[in-house]
N, C-alpha and C positions, 0 to 999 in steps of 0.2 A: 971758411969760417975761422974766426980767431979763437984762441984758447980762452977758457973761462977765467976771467979775472975779477968779476964783480960779485960773485956769489958761489955758494956751495952746490947749488942745484940748477939745472938748466934744461931747456926744452927747445927743440927745433921743429918747425912745422912748415907746411906749404899752404898757401891760400892763393886764390885767383885775384888778379888786379882788375881794373876797369876794362882792360882790353882782353879779358879772359885768359891771361897768361899766368902760369903758375909762378909764384914768387916765394923763395925760401926766407923764413924769418927765424930769429932766435931771441930768447929772453932768459935771464938768469935771476935766481932768487936765493935768499938767505936760508929759507927753510923748505923742506919737502912739502909741507902743508900749503904754503903759499903757491908753490909750483902746481900742485894738484888743483887748487882753486882756480888758478889761471887757466889750466888745461880744460877744466869743466866749462869755463866761459868761452874760450876761443873756439871750441868745437861746436858751439851753438850758433856761431856766425854763419850767415848765408854763403860767404865766399871761402869758408874753410874747406881744404881738400884732405890733408892727412898729416899725422905726426910723423916726423922723420926719426927723431931720437930723443931720449931723455938721458940725463947724466947726473951723477951725484957722487959724493965722497964714498958712499957705501958700495957703489958698483965699480968704483975706480975707473969709470969711463969718462972720456973727455968729449965735450961738445965742440 
């Protein structure tokens, strides 16, 4: 994964592709609220597997 350069908050997750293989994805956001709204939506998808990590300036973690 590349370092967060597009926003202050980020999330990584796995979902299954059409061949039922796990695929890691990442997305970055300007606000924590936007990240949490996205997480609520993505976990409702049929092909969602699990969250790998979240990061933000408050946790000083890097995605």
